VEXTITI-935663 format. One line per 10 residues: number of its first residue (from 1); for each residue y, z, x of N, C-alpha, C. Coordinates in steps of 0.1 Angstrom, whole numbers. Layout:
REM residues N
NUM	Y/Z/X/Y/Z/X/Y/Z/X; ...
***
This chain:
REM residues 180
1	547/-84/1012/542/-74/1009/548/-68/997; 560/-71/998/567/-61/990/568/-58/977; 558/-64/972/555/-66/958/549/-58/954; 540/-53/963/522/-51/966/524/-39/965; 536/-24/963/537/-15/974/527/-12/979; 528/-19/990/523/-13/1004/529/-8/1013; 541/-10/1009/549/-4/1019/563/3/1009; 569/13/1017/582/16/1014/598/15/1016; 598/15/1037/609/12/1042/596/11/1059; 605/-5/1064/602/-10/1073/620/-15/1079
11	615/-18/1095/623/-25/1105/617/-41/1108; 625/-52/1103/624/-60/1098/634/-72/1100; 633/-82/1106/643/-91/1111/645/-99/1096; 657/-99/1092/667/-101/1082/670/-121/1085; 659/-120/1071/661/-141/1067/658/-141/1052; 669/-151/1053/667/-152/1036/657/-152/1030; 642/-157/1036/630/-160/1027/623/-145/1024; 629/-134/1027/623/-124/1025/633/-119/1021; 645/-119/1021/655/-114/1004/656/-114/993; 645/-125/994/639/-133/980/631/-118/973
21	623/-113/983/619/-98/976/626/-81/983; 627/-89/990/633/-74/1003/647/-72/1004; 649/-62/1004/666/-54/1005/666/-50/1016; 679/-56/1022/681/-55/1038/697/-43/1037; 695/-39/1050/707/-30/1051/716/-40/1059; 730/-40/1069/730/-44/1071/723/-45/1091; 723/-56/1100/713/-53/1114/719/-43/1119; 713/-33/1126/712/-23/1131/712/-27/1150; 705/-42/1150/707/-47/1168/701/-63/1160; 705/-70/1174/704/-82/1175/693/-86/1182
31	688/-99/1183/675/-102/1195/678/-115/1195; 681/-117/1207/678/-132/1208/659/-141/1210; 664/-157/1199/653/-162/1203/652/-176/1209; 646/-173/1219/644/-184/1230/631/-195/1232; 633/-205/1233/617/-212/1241/610/-208/1261; 596/-208/1254/593/-209/1269/590/-224/1270; 588/-228/1281/579/-244/1284/574/-245/1301; 566/-257/1298/559/-259/1310/571/-256/1321; 566/-255/1332/580/-256/1346/580/-269/1350; 579/-279/1346/581/-291/1346/586/-300/1342
41	586/-293/1328/591/-300/1316/601/-308/1314; 596/-321/1313/613/-323/1308/622/-324/1296; 615/-314/1290/628/-305/1280/634/-295/1288; 649/-296/1287/658/-292/1295/665/-287/1288; 674/-286/1275/679/-272/1268/677/-273/1250; 683/-262/1248/669/-262/1234/678/-273/1227; 686/-286/1223/687/-290/1220/675/-302/1224; 670/-302/1227/661/-313/1241/645/-307/1227; 644/-298/1222/633/-295/1213/630/-294/1199; 640/-303/1195/636/-308/1182/633/-326/1184
51	633/-333/1187/621/-343/1188/612/-348/1183; 607/-359/1172/595/-366/1175/586/-364/1181; 579/-355/1181/562/-357/1195/559/-335/1198; 574/-334/1202/577/-323/1203/567/-312/1191; 560/-304/1202/551/-295/1193/550/-279/1198; 554/-273/1189/565/-255/1193/549/-246/1183; 548/-243/1193/539/-228/1186/543/-214/1180; 543/-212/1173/551/-195/1167/543/-188/1159; 536/-176/1160/532/-165/1153/539/-167/1136; 527/-170/1128/527/-171/1121/538/-161/1109
61	554/-168/1101/557/-155/1097/568/-147/1100; 567/-145/1117/581/-146/1124/593/-146/1121; 604/-137/1122/618/-143/1120/623/-157/1127; 615/-159/1134/619/-171/1144/609/-188/1141; 598/-186/1134/588/-194/1128/599/-196/1112; 606/-188/1103/611/-188/1092/621/-197/1095; 633/-186/1103/642/-199/1106/640/-214/1109; 630/-214/1121/630/-232/1131/622/-235/1113; 616/-233/1106/611/-241/1099/617/-244/1085; 631/-238/1082/648/-237/1079/657/-249/1087
71	646/-249/1097/661/-256/1109/653/-270/1115; 638/-273/1118/641/-281/1126/637/-293/1116; 639/-307/1125/646/-319/1111/633/-326/1119; 626/-328/1133/618/-336/1139/606/-326/1148; 605/-321/1152/595/-311/1162/586/-302/1144; 575/-302/1156/564/-297/1147/559/-284/1149; 560/-271/1139/554/-260/1141/539/-253/1143; 532/-252/1149/518/-246/1155/520/-232/1151; 511/-229/1138/509/-215/1141/501/-203/1146; 500/-197/1150/494/-187/1161/491/-174/1144
81	477/-173/1144/476/-160/1137/485/-151/1136; 482/-149/1146/500/-130/1149/507/-139/1144; 515/-132/1144/530/-128/1146/537/-132/1155; 530/-133/1162/542/-131/1178/533/-127/1188; 539/-130/1207/533/-123/1213/518/-132/1219; 510/-123/1221/496/-129/1229/490/-142/1222; 492/-139/1211/484/-150/1201/491/-164/1206; 505/-168/1203/512/-179/1202/508/-181/1218; 511/-175/1229/509/-180/1245/497/-187/1245; 487/-177/1241/475/-181/1240/473/-198/1232
91	478/-198/1221/482/-210/1216/484/-223/1223; 499/-217/1222/504/-231/1238/495/-233/1246; 483/-228/1259/479/-226/1269/469/-237/1264; 460/-231/1248/448/-234/1247/450/-251/1245; 464/-252/1236/465/-263/1226/473/-271/1237; 475/-272/1244/485/-277/1256/499/-285/1247; 507/-277/1240/516/-277/1232/529/-276/1241; 537/-280/1236/552/-281/1246/563/-275/1252; 562/-264/1236/568/-252/1237/564/-242/1230; 569/-230/1233/563/-215/1227/581/-210/1225
101	580/-207/1215/591/-203/1202/586/-189/1206; 602/-176/1203/598/-159/1201/611/-155/1209; 606/-145/1208/619/-128/1211/618/-138/1226; 628/-142/1236/633/-141/1244/626/-124/1256; 627/-113/1250/629/-104/1260/608/-102/1262; 602/-110/1252/583/-113/1254/582/-125/1261; 588/-131/1258/590/-153/1272/594/-144/1282; 602/-137/1284/604/-133/1297/595/-128/1302; 587/-112/1294/583/-108/1303/566/-114/1304; 564/-126/1302/551/-132/1306/558/-148/1314
111	569/-155/1316/573/-163/1324/572/-154/1340; 578/-139/1337/581/-132/1350/567/-133/1359; 557/-137/1354/545/-135/1362/534/-152/1354; 542/-154/1355/537/-169/1356/549/-176/1359; 547/-184/1374/550/-195/1380/550/-212/1368; 539/-209/1363/542/-223/1360/550/-229/1344; 555/-213/1343/561/-216/1329/578/-206/1338; 584/-219/1322/594/-209/1325/608/-211/1312; 614/-200/1308/620/-196/1299/636/-207/1293; 640/-212/1288/648/-224/1283/661/-214/1282
121	672/-219/1292/683/-215/1289/690/-213/1275; 697/-200/1270/704/-201/1256/691/-195/1251; 701/-197/1236/687/-191/1223/697/-204/1208; 682/-201/1205/679/-207/1195/684/-202/1179; 687/-191/1183/685/-178/1170/687/-165/1173; 700/-156/1165/699/-139/1175/688/-134/1158; 684/-124/1157/676/-121/1143/686/-105/1144; 689/-109/1132/693/-98/1124/683/-84/1124; 678/-78/1135/668/-64/1130/681/-56/1122; 669/-55/1110/673/-42/1095/666/-35/1093
131	668/-23/1083/659/-18/1082/654/-22/1066; 648/-20/1060/642/-26/1043/633/-23/1036; 638/-26/1022/628/-21/1015/621/-29/1005; 615/-27/1001/619/-37/986/627/-37/974; 629/-48/969/640/-46/958/642/-40/944; 650/-37/940/645/-29/929/644/-9/930; 654/-6/940/648/6/947/669/8/949; 675/6/937/690/9/945/692/18/946; 690/36/943/696/47/949/692/49/961; 675/41/968/670/44/983/678/30/989
141	683/18/985/693/9/993/701/16/991; 706/27/986/721/26/993/723/41/1005; 710/51/998/710/54/1010/705/55/1024; 697/43/1026/692/35/1042/702/28/1043; 712/25/1037/729/17/1038/730/29/1052; 737/39/1043/742/48/1048/737/53/1060; 722/53/1062/717/59/1068/722/54/1081; 718/40/1077/715/28/1089/733/30/1097; 745/31/1092/760/28/1094/760/44/1100; 751/51/1097/753/66/1108/748/66/1118
151	735/58/1114/727/55/1131/735/51/1143; 747/39/1139/752/29/1145/762/37/1154; 770/40/1145/782/49/1147/777/59/1154; 768/72/1158/763/84/1164/760/78/1177; 756/59/1174/755/65/1192/736/57/1193; 730/64/1181/719/65/1182/708/57/1185; 714/40/1174/709/35/1182/711/25/1192; 726/28/1198/723/18/1214/714/35/1219; 712/43/1219/708/51/1228/694/47/1232; 688/46/1218/675/41/1217/671/31/1223
161	672/21/1216/672/7/1228/677/11/1238; 681/12/1243/683/20/1264/670/25/1263; 671/39/1260/659/46/1264/643/40/1262; 641/27/1255/631/18/1255/632/4/1264; 639/3/1263/642/-10/1277/645/-22/1273; 648/-15/1259/657/-32/1246/670/-32/1254; 674/-34/1267/690/-37/1269/692/-49/1264; 683/-61/1260/689/-69/1257/695/-70/1240; 688/-63/1236/695/-61/1220/707/-51/1219; 712/-65/1210/727/-61/1212/729/-45/1195
171	735/-38/1200/730/-24/1192/745/-29/1173; 744/-20/1174/754/-15/1167/765/-30/1160; 756/-38/1150/762/-51/1146/765/-47/1142; 775/-59/1131/788/-60/1121/777/-60/1107; 783/-60/1100/775/-66/1086/763/-76/1090; 753/-74/1078/744/-86/1081/742/-91/1068; 743/-109/1067/749/-114/1056/743/-114/1047; 727/-104/1051/716/-105/1040/714/-93/1031; 733/-82/1032/727/-67/1033/731/-70/1017; 724/-54/1014/720/-56/996/731/-54/987
***
């Protein structure tokens, strides 16, 4: 919706597909993506997931959906109509899928209350969370880029992540590959 004048500035995972119409600042934090599987699953490692016959629940259009769409060779993505959270977990259980892909913190929050599932060790992606705006606004992009760098340098981003309980996100990362 970047070209529809629906929004001016957003916070979103920087992704090559999105970068076609969206200008990103450098990342202000990194968020890990991993998998959740049934507790007794024979899938033991991240590498075990991309095999023929493996069906993965993802939130449609989420950064990890876009990443997996680009990188998976064999496994099949089954998309929840919601971008993440409970919808894809419900889809995983309803359709008896093999794996749920998502933000590690969200999957951990579910797994802590469900002994029937487990979180995979490691990660398949690091989402570079950035501020963004529709392309074609160079003055606004320059301002936003400087703003993000100032907020990282001042410690504002790190303190905000800490206050909100997002300790697993890494604040103040180096410049994004998708910067304007």
